[in-house]
VOLO-247988 format. One record per residue (C-alpha): residue in one letter; residue number from 0; x, y, z. Coordinates in Angstrom, 2 decimals. Layout:
BEGIN
<A, NUM, <X, Y, Z>>,
...
END
This chain:
BEGIN
<M, 0, <58.35, 30.67, 26.59>>,
<P, 1, <57.43, 29.32, 30.01>>,
<I, 2, <57.86, 25.73, 28.76>>,
<E, 3, <60.47, 24.68, 26.21>>,
<V, 4, <60.13, 21.64, 23.95>>,
<R, 5, <63.50, 20.14, 23.07>>,
<K, 6, <65.07, 16.92, 21.86>>,
<E, 7, <65.78, 14.44, 24.62>>,
<D, 8, <69.48, 15.34, 24.53>>,
<G, 9, <68.57, 19.01, 25.16>>,
<G, 10, <69.17, 20.12, 21.57>>,
<R, 11, <66.80, 22.34, 19.64>>,
<L, 12, <64.08, 20.81, 17.52>>,
<N, 13, <64.51, 21.00, 13.75>>,
<G, 14, <61.03, 20.11, 12.50>>,
<E, 15, <60.80, 16.72, 14.21>>,
<I, 16, <57.76, 17.72, 16.29>>,
<M, 17, <55.05, 20.34, 15.89>>,
<Y, 18, <54.00, 21.82, 19.21>>,
<Q, 19, <51.80, 24.47, 20.75>>,
<I, 20, <51.84, 25.84, 24.31>>,
<I, 21, <48.62, 27.21, 25.77>>,
<Q, 22, <48.16, 28.95, 29.12>>,
<T, 23, <44.94, 27.96, 30.89>>,
<K, 24, <43.40, 29.08, 34.18>>,
<D, 25, <44.78, 25.87, 35.76>>,
<G, 26, <48.30, 25.91, 34.29>>,
<Y, 27, <49.57, 25.05, 30.81>>,
<L, 28, <48.73, 22.63, 28.01>>,
<V, 29, <51.40, 21.44, 25.60>>,
<L, 30, <50.20, 19.87, 22.34>>,
<L, 31, <52.74, 17.62, 20.58>>,
<V, 32, <52.28, 16.23, 17.04>>,
<N, 33, <54.68, 13.86, 15.26>>,
<N, 34, <54.01, 13.74, 11.50>>,
<Q, 35, <57.23, 11.90, 10.72>>,
<G, 36, <57.04, 8.36, 9.39>>,
<V, 37, <53.51, 8.70, 7.99>>,
<D, 38, <53.17, 8.23, 4.22>>,
<K, 39, <49.72, 8.52, 2.69>>,
<T, 40, <48.64, 9.03, -0.87>>,
<P, 41, <45.23, 10.61, -1.61>>,
<N, 42, <43.64, 7.24, -2.47>>,
<G, 43, <45.82, 4.88, -0.49>>,
<V, 44, <46.09, 3.49, 3.00>>,
<A, 45, <48.52, 5.28, 5.31>>,
<R, 46, <51.84, 3.51, 5.82>>,
<V, 47, <53.50, 4.20, 9.16>>,
<D, 48, <57.18, 3.69, 9.90>>,
<R, 49, <57.06, 2.80, 13.62>>,
<R, 50, <60.78, 3.60, 13.94>>,
<A, 51, <60.12, 7.33, 13.34>>,
<F, 52, <59.32, 8.10, 16.99>>,
<V, 53, <60.76, 11.23, 18.61>>,
<D, 54, <61.98, 11.42, 22.21>>,
<V, 55, <61.40, 14.90, 23.62>>,
<M, 56, <62.04, 16.78, 26.82>>,
<L, 57, <59.70, 19.44, 28.17>>,
<H, 58, <61.67, 21.92, 30.31>>,
<T, 59, <60.44, 24.71, 32.56>>,
<E, 60, <61.74, 26.81, 35.41>>,
<L, 61, <58.21, 27.32, 36.76>>,
<S, 62, <57.28, 25.50, 39.97>>,
<I, 63, <55.25, 22.51, 38.75>>,
<Q, 64, <53.13, 20.23, 40.94>>,
<S, 65, <52.19, 17.63, 38.29>>,
<A, 66, <52.25, 16.75, 34.62>>,
<K, 67, <49.62, 14.52, 33.01>>,
<E, 68, <49.32, 13.15, 29.50>>,
<L, 69, <45.62, 13.65, 28.71>>,
<T, 70, <45.15, 11.55, 25.58>>,
<Q, 71, <46.06, 8.18, 27.19>>,
<P, 72, <45.60, 9.44, 30.20>>,
<R, 73, <48.54, 8.91, 32.56>>,
<S, 74, <50.68, 10.81, 35.04>>,
<L, 75, <54.18, 11.74, 33.89>>,
<K, 76, <57.33, 11.65, 35.99>>,
<L, 77, <58.75, 15.06, 36.90>>,
<T, 78, <62.53, 15.35, 37.21>>,
<K, 79, <63.73, 18.33, 39.24>>,
<S, 80, <67.18, 19.78, 38.66>>,
<G, 81, <67.72, 22.94, 40.68>>,
<P, 82, <65.01, 25.43, 39.70>>,
<A, 83, <64.19, 23.47, 36.54>>,
<T, 84, <61.56, 20.76, 36.08>>,
<K, 85, <61.85, 18.32, 33.16>>,
<V, 86, <59.50, 15.75, 31.66>>,
<R, 87, <60.74, 13.20, 29.13>>,
<L, 88, <58.42, 11.35, 26.78>>,
<R, 89, <58.22, 9.56, 23.44>>,
<V, 90, <55.92, 10.74, 20.64>>,
<H, 91, <55.18, 7.94, 18.18>>,
<P, 92, <54.73, 8.53, 14.42>>,
<G, 93, <51.35, 10.05, 13.61>>,
<D, 94, <50.64, 10.53, 17.31>>,
<V, 95, <49.13, 13.54, 19.08>>,
<Q, 96, <49.77, 14.05, 22.79>>,
<V, 97, <48.37, 16.71, 25.10>>,
<I, 98, <50.31, 17.34, 28.31>>,
<A, 99, <48.76, 19.30, 31.19>>,
<F, 100, <51.15, 21.07, 33.57>>,
<T, 101, <49.69, 22.08, 36.94>>,
<P, 102, <51.71, 24.67, 38.89>>,
<A, 103, <52.38, 24.13, 42.59>>,
<A, 104, <49.62, 25.70, 44.73>>,
<S, 105, <52.01, 28.25, 46.20>>,
<A, 106, <53.33, 29.04, 42.73>>,
<G, 107, <50.09, 30.24, 41.13>>,
<R, 108, <51.03, 33.90, 41.38>>,
<S, 109, <54.75, 33.29, 40.80>>,
<C, 110, <53.83, 31.25, 37.71>>,
<R, 111, <52.00, 34.23, 36.19>>,
<A, 112, <54.79, 36.59, 37.29>>,
<G, 113, <57.35, 34.28, 35.69>>,
<L, 114, <55.40, 34.30, 32.44>>,
<R, 115, <55.31, 38.12, 32.42>>,
<E, 116, <59.05, 38.24, 33.14>>,
<M, 117, <59.83, 35.80, 30.29>>,
<A, 118, <57.67, 37.85, 27.90>>,
<H, 119, <59.80, 40.95, 28.56>>,
<R, 120, <63.15, 39.24, 27.86>>,
END
């Protein structure tokens, strides 16, 4: 995958977050859904445990210009570490977040080439 979704400590997810990664003409969208901490019966009011948030890290080795959270909306801080770019964020219980990654202008072709390379691994 061109973008990995992991726990904040770098560990693999084990059902804490549902996610989907979509390639668009402008980059990538990452959809994050946290269903933990939400308890609802068919006829009752939903009860939410606000302590059931999940801290995640989005990791990519693609050259990224910006990352924006589209549902609030706000810009997200990119942390570069060698060839890798990371974004850390918190997904609250019952929350849905959509993150838009925009590749660097010079990386448009290398972004697509990187995706093809990752698909062949």
